[in-house]
C-alpha positions as CSV (number, residue, x, y, z in Angstrom):
1,X,-35.8,-60.5,173.2
2,X,-36.1,-62.6,170.1
3,X,-35.5,-60.7,166.8
4,X,-37.5,-62.0,163.9
5,X,-35.5,-61.8,160.7
6,X,-37.5,-61.0,157.6
7,X,-37.8,-64.0,155.2
8,X,-35.5,-63.5,152.2
9,X,-37.1,-63.7,148.8
10,X,-35.7,-66.6,146.6
11,X,-35.3,-65.1,143.2
12,X,-34.4,-68.3,141.4
13,X,-37.8,-70.0,142.3
14,X,-39.9,-66.9,142.0
15,X,-38.5,-65.0,139.1
16,X,-37.5,-67.0,136.0
17,X,-36.2,-63.8,134.4
18,X,-33.5,-63.6,137.1
19,X,-32.2,-67.0,136.1
20,X,-32.3,-66.1,132.4
21,X,-30.4,-62.9,133.1
22,X,-27.7,-64.9,134.9
23,X,-27.4,-67.4,132.1
24,X,-27.3,-64.7,129.5
25,X,-24.3,-63.3,131.3
26,X,-22.4,-66.6,130.9
27,X,-19.8,-66.1,128.2
28,X,-20.1,-69.7,126.9
29,X,-23.1,-71.1,125.0
30,X,-25.6,-72.9,127.3
31,X,-28.2,-75.2,125.7
32,X,-30.9,-77.4,127.2
33,X,-32.6,-80.3,125.4
34,X,-35.5,-82.4,126.4
35,X,-35.7,-86.2,126.3
36,X,-36.8,-86.0,122.6
37,X,-33.5,-84.2,121.9
38,X,-35.4,-80.9,121.1
39,X,-33.9,-77.5,122.0
40,X,-35.9,-76.1,124.9
41,X,-33.6,-73.3,126.1
42,X,-30.6,-71.4,124.7
43,X,-28.9,-68.4,126.3
44,X,-28.1,-65.4,124.1
45,X,-24.5,-66.5,123.5
46,X,-25.7,-69.9,122.2
47,X,-28.0,-68.2,119.7
48,X,-25.2,-65.9,118.5
49,X,-22.7,-68.7,118.3
50,X,-25.0,-70.9,116.2
51,X,-26.2,-68.0,114.1
52,X,-29.9,-68.9,114.6
53,X,-32.7,-66.9,116.2
54,X,-34.1,-68.4,119.4
55,X,-37.6,-68.5,118.0
56,X,-36.4,-70.5,115.0
57,X,-34.5,-73.1,117.0
58,X,-36.8,-73.9,119.9
59,X,-38.4,-77.3,119.8
60,X,-36.3,-78.4,116.9
61,X,-33.4,-80.9,116.8
62,X,-29.8,-80.9,115.6
63,X,-30.9,-82.5,112.4
64,X,-32.8,-79.3,111.4
65,X,-29.7,-77.2,111.4
66,X,-26.5,-79.2,111.1
67,X,-25.1,-81.8,108.7
68,X,-26.2,-85.4,109.3
69,X,-22.6,-86.3,110.1
70,X,-22.3,-83.7,112.8
71,X,-25.9,-84.3,114.1
72,X,-25.2,-88.1,114.3
73,X,-22.2,-87.4,116.6
74,X,-24.2,-85.0,118.8
75,X,-27.0,-87.6,119.1
76,X,-24.7,-90.4,120.1
77,X,-23.2,-88.4,123.0
78,X,-26.6,-87.0,124.0
79,X,-28.1,-90.6,124.2
80,X,-25.2,-91.7,126.3
81,X,-26.0,-89.1,129.0
82,X,-29.8,-89.9,128.9
83,X,-29.1,-93.6,129.1
84,X,-26.3,-93.7,131.7
85,X,-27.1,-90.6,133.7
86,X,-23.4,-89.7,133.6
87,X,-22.0,-86.6,132.1
88,X,-19.4,-86.5,129.4
89,X,-17.0,-84.0,127.9
90,X,-16.3,-84.2,124.1
91,X,-14.4,-82.5,121.4
92,X,-16.8,-82.1,118.4
93,X,-17.0,-80.3,115.1
94,X,-19.9,-77.8,114.5
95,X,-20.6,-75.8,111.3
96,X,-22.6,-72.7,111.9
97,X,-25.2,-71.2,109.5
98,X,-22.5,-69.1,107.8
99,X,-20.5,-72.3,106.9
100,X,-17.8,-71.7,109.4
101,X,-16.6,-74.8,111.1
102,X,-15.7,-74.7,114.8
103,X,-13.9,-77.2,117.1
104,X,-15.9,-77.2,120.3
105,X,-15.6,-78.8,123.7
106,X,-19.0,-79.8,125.0
107,X,-19.8,-80.6,128.6
108,X,-23.0,-82.5,128.8
109,X,-24.9,-83.5,132.0
110,X,-28.3,-84.7,133.0
111,X,-30.9,-82.6,134.9
112,X,-34.1,-84.2,136.4
113,X,-36.8,-81.8,137.6
114,X,-39.2,-82.3,140.4
115,X,-41.7,-83.9,138.1
116,X,-39.1,-86.5,137.0
117,X,-38.7,-85.0,133.5
118,X,-35.1,-85.4,132.1
119,X,-33.2,-82.7,130.4
120,X,-29.7,-82.5,128.9
121,X,-27.7,-79.5,129.8
122,X,-24.8,-78.5,127.5
123,X,-22.1,-76.0,128.1
124,X,-20.1,-75.3,124.9
125,X,-16.6,-73.8,124.6
126,X,-15.2,-72.8,121.2
127,X,-11.6,-74.1,121.2
128,X,-10.9,-73.6,117.5
129,X,-8.1,-71.1,118.1
130,X,-6.7,-73.2,120.9
131,X,-6.6,-76.3,118.6
132,X,-5.0,-74.2,115.8
133,X,-2.3,-72.9,118.1
134,X,-1.7,-76.4,119.4
135,X,-1.4,-77.8,115.9
136,X,1.1,-75.0,115.0
137,X,3.1,-75.7,118.2
138,X,3.2,-79.4,117.5
139,X,4.4,-78.7,114.0
140,X,7.1,-76.4,115.4
141,X,8.2,-79.1,117.9
142,X,8.4,-81.7,115.1
143,X,10.5,-79.3,113.0
144,X,12.8,-78.6,116.0
145,X,13.2,-82.3,116.6
146,X,13.9,-82.9,112.9
147,X,16.6,-80.1,113.1
148,X,18.1,-81.6,116.2
149,X,18.2,-85.0,114.5
150,X,19.8,-83.7,111.3
151,X,22.3,-81.5,113.2
152,X,23.3,-84.2,115.6
153,X,23.7,-86.8,112.8
154,X,25.8,-84.4,110.7
155,X,28.0,-83.4,113.7
156,X,28.8,-87.0,114.7
157,X,30.9,-87.7,111.6
158,X,33.6,-85.0,112.1
159,X,33.6,-85.7,115.9
160,X,34.4,-89.4,115.2
161,X,37.1,-88.3,112.8
162,X,38.7,-86.0,115.4
163,X,38.6,-88.7,118.0
164,X,39.9,-91.4,115.7
165,X,42.9,-89.4,114.5
166,X,43.7,-88.1,118.0
167,X,43.7,-91.8,119.2
168,X,45.9,-92.7,116.3
169,X,48.3,-89.9,117.0
170,X,48.4,-91.0,120.6
171,X,49.1,-94.6,119.9
172,X,51.6,-94.4,117.0
173,X,53.5,-91.3,117.8
174,X,53.3,-90.8,121.6
175,X,56.9,-91.7,122.1
176,X,58.0,-89.2,119.5
177,X,56.0,-86.3,120.9
178,X,57.3,-84.2,123.8
179,X,55.8,-85.2,127.1
180,X,54.4,-81.7,127.5
181,X,52.1,-82.4,124.5
182,X,50.8,-85.7,125.9
183,X,48.4,-83.9,128.2
184,X,47.0,-81.9,125.2
185,X,46.4,-85.0,123.2
186,X,44.7,-86.7,126.1
187,X,42.4,-83.6,126.4
188,X,41.5,-83.9,122.7
189,X,40.8,-87.6,123.0
190,X,38.6,-87.2,126.1
191,X,36.8,-84.0,124.9
192,X,36.0,-85.5,121.5
193,X,34.7,-88.7,123.1
194,X,32.5,-86.7,125.5
195,X,31.2,-84.5,122.6
196,X,30.4,-87.6,120.5
197,X,28.5,-89.1,123.4
198,X,26.6,-85.8,124.0
199,X,25.6,-85.7,120.3
200,X,24.5,-89.3,120.4
201,X,22.4,-88.6,123.5
202,X,20.8,-85.5,121.8
203,X,20.1,-87.6,118.8
204,X,18.4,-90.3,120.9
205,X,16.4,-87.6,122.8
206,X,15.2,-86.0,119.6
207,X,13.8,-89.2,118.2
208,X,12.7,-90.7,121.5
209,X,9.0,-90.3,120.6
210,X,9.2,-90.1,116.9
211,X,8.6,-93.7,116.0
212,X,6.3,-96.6,116.9
213,X,3.5,-94.5,118.2
214,X,1.1,-97.4,118.3
215,X,1.1,-99.6,121.3
216,X,1.9,-103.3,120.8
217,X,2.4,-106.2,123.2
218,X,6.0,-106.3,124.4
219,X,7.6,-109.0,126.5
220,X,9.7,-106.9,129.0
221,X,11.7,-110.0,130.1
222,X,12.8,-110.6,126.5
223,X,13.6,-106.9,126.0
224,X,15.9,-106.8,129.1
225,X,17.5,-110.1,128.0
226,X,18.4,-108.5,124.7
227,X,19.8,-105.4,126.5
228,X,22.0,-107.4,129.0
229,X,23.3,-109.4,126.0
230,X,24.2,-106.3,124.1
231,X,25.9,-104.6,127.1
232,X,27.6,-107.9,128.3
233,X,31.0,-106.3,128.0
234,X,30.1,-103.5,130.4
235,X,28.5,-106.0,132.8
236,X,31.6,-108.2,132.8
237,X,34.0,-105.2,133.1
238,X,32.2,-103.9,136.2
239,X,31.3,-107.4,137.7
240,X,27.7,-106.3,137.6
241,X,24.8,-108.6,138.7
242,X,21.4,-108.2,137.0
243,X,18.6,-109.7,139.0
244,X,15.3,-110.2,137.1
245,X,11.9,-111.2,138.3
246,X,9.5,-112.8,135.8
247,X,8.5,-109.6,134.0
248,X,5.1,-109.0,132.3
249,X,4.0,-108.5,128.8
250,X,2.9,-104.9,128.5
251,X,1.5,-102.6,125.8
252,X,4.0,-100.1,124.4
253,X,6.7,-99.3,121.9
254,X,9.4,-102.1,121.6
255,X,12.1,-99.7,120.5
256,X,11.3,-97.1,123.1
257,X,11.1,-99.6,125.9
258,X,14.5,-101.0,124.9
259,X,15.9,-97.5,125.0
260,X,14.3,-96.8,128.3
261,X,15.6,-99.8,130.2
262,X,19.0,-99.7,128.5
263,X,19.5,-96.2,129.8
264,X,18.4,-97.2,133.3
265,X,20.5,-100.4,133.5
266,X,23.7,-98.7,132.2
267,X,23.1,-95.8,134.5
268,X,22.8,-98.2,137.5
269,X,26.1,-99.9,136.5
270,X,27.9,-96.7,135.7
271,X,27.0,-94.8,138.9
272,X,28.5,-97.5,141.2
273,X,30.4,-97.2,144.4
274,X,34.1,-97.8,144.3
275,X,35.2,-101.4,145.3
276,X,31.5,-102.5,145.3
277,X,30.2,-104.8,142.6
278,X,27.0,-103.2,141.2
279,X,23.7,-105.1,141.7
280,X,20.7,-104.1,139.6
281,X,17.3,-105.6,140.5
282,X,14.3,-105.2,138.2
283,X,10.9,-106.1,139.5
284,X,7.3,-105.1,139.1
285,X,3.8,-104.9,140.7
286,X,0.6,-105.6,138.9
287,X,-1.8,-102.7,139.7
288,X,-5.4,-102.3,138.7
289,X,-4.7,-99.6,136.2
290,X,-1.3,-100.8,135.0
291,X,2.2,-101.9,136.1
292,X,4.7,-100.4,138.4
293,X,8.2,-101.4,137.4
294,X,11.2,-100.7,139.6
295,X,14.9,-100.6,138.8
296,X,16.9,-100.7,142.0
297,X,20.7,-100.4,142.4
298,X,23.2,-100.4,145.2
299,X,25.2,-97.5,143.7
300,X,26.2,-94.0,144.7
301,X,22.7,-92.7,145.2
302,X,21.6,-89.1,144.7
303,X,21.9,-86.3,147.1
304,X,18.5,-84.9,148.2
305,X,19.0,-81.5,146.7
306,X,19.4,-83.0,143.3
307,X,16.3,-85.3,143.3
308,X,13.9,-82.7,142.1
309,X,16.0,-81.8,139.0
310,X,17.1,-85.4,138.1
311,X,14.9,-85.6,135.0
312,X,15.8,-82.1,133.7
313,X,17.7,-81.9,130.5
314,X,21.5,-81.6,130.8
315,X,21.4,-82.3,134.6
316,X,24.5,-84.2,135.7
317,X,24.1,-85.8,139.1
318,X,27.7,-86.7,139.5
319,X,30.6,-84.7,138.1
320,X,33.4,-87.2,138.6
321,X,35.3,-88.3,135.5
322,X,34.4,-91.9,136.0
323,X,30.7,-91.1,136.0
324,X,30.7,-88.5,133.3
325,X,27.6,-88.1,131.2
326,X,25.6,-85.7,129.1
327,X,22.8,-85.3,131.6
328,X,20.3,-86.3,128.9
329,X,19.7,-90.0,129.8
330,X,17.1,-89.5,132.5
331,X,15.4,-86.7,130.5
332,X,15.1,-89.2,127.6
333,X,13.6,-91.8,130.0
334,X,11.0,-89.3,131.2
335,X,10.1,-88.3,127.7
336,X,9.6,-91.9,126.7
337,X,7.4,-92.8,129.7
338,X,5.3,-89.7,129.4
339,X,4.7,-90.4,125.7
340,X,3.4,-93.9,126.7
341,X,1.0,-92.2,129.1
342,X,2.9,-93.2,132.3
343,X,4.9,-91.6,135.0
344,X,8.5,-92.0,136.3
345,X,9.9,-91.3,139.8
346,X,13.1,-91.5,141.7
347,X,13.7,-92.7,145.3
348,X,17.3,-92.5,146.4
349,X,19.5,-92.4,149.5
350,X,22.9,-91.0,149.0
351,X,25.6,-93.6,149.5
352,X,23.0,-96.5,149.6
353,X,21.5,-96.6,146.1
354,X,18.6,-95.5,143.9
355,X,15.2,-96.9,142.8
356,X,13.6,-95.7,139.6
357,X,9.8,-96.4,139.7
358,X,8.0,-96.5,136.4
359,X,4.2,-96.6,136.1
360,X,2.8,-97.7,132.7
361,X,-0.9,-97.9,132.2
362,X,-2.9,-100.7,130.7
363,X,-3.9,-100.0,127.1
């Protein structure tokens, strides 16, 4: 036996009050404009937010309520949606009728009804407090970075003094000092050197995004040529081979790119296998949205359990004396790449070698 189900009533098509009730329960302002940029609908939250009665705002435009500067911005973004048919999301400034300025995020999209009439649908979110908190947080971060810079800079001088005098004591008076004390002097020399390197790395990390914020054309091949020249002593000591492809000119910070690749190249040489001459190969791929640059070595590699934490601050991937480090180098690299809008990854096989992959977008 066939059971006939009763036809359900469609409230959205038959009862406009149902739709209005739903929209009035939305906690964000919702506004609809026609193709003449006139307000044809506002939910209750939108009226309260703007400080204007619904009857006073309907069929009027932004220019009737907001400053010309603000209205001009709204109109440009509205026209963009009507012209292209594509939605957009914007951060805008809006001053209400009480003179209070809000920072708002507006999501605008196009709606076309059955008759072909075009309407602009806006959903607004007040992000004033969020932006204020963000500004305060950024100011705090800047202050913390400044403190780290000053503290690191001031600590370097006494550490250098300790290391220099310990070395002097070791060189000039070692034969006059009891052999039992030799170990203690060696500890002082080694520890002061490590502390000095740690402070240097903290200093570099604290300033790794503090200068050259504007992107300029940078010849990567020239940068790496300068780096290999400056670390030629290390390269010669370790019999390292640096293999370079013809590298591109990219958009970025010259100082930061120098710091990035110097860290990666010296790491690749430092974390070598015993009795094996280090080989560092630098190549790239030209992608649609940017460049993928790879730095590959034939060194120790990284054990799988350490890969996920490799870019964390103070993470040391190898604790041997010959490969001692502060655990800040890769964290600094990640900070630089992120600041330039890119990403950095590691691929490694323990005992075989490591590839660092850097993606930098076109600017």
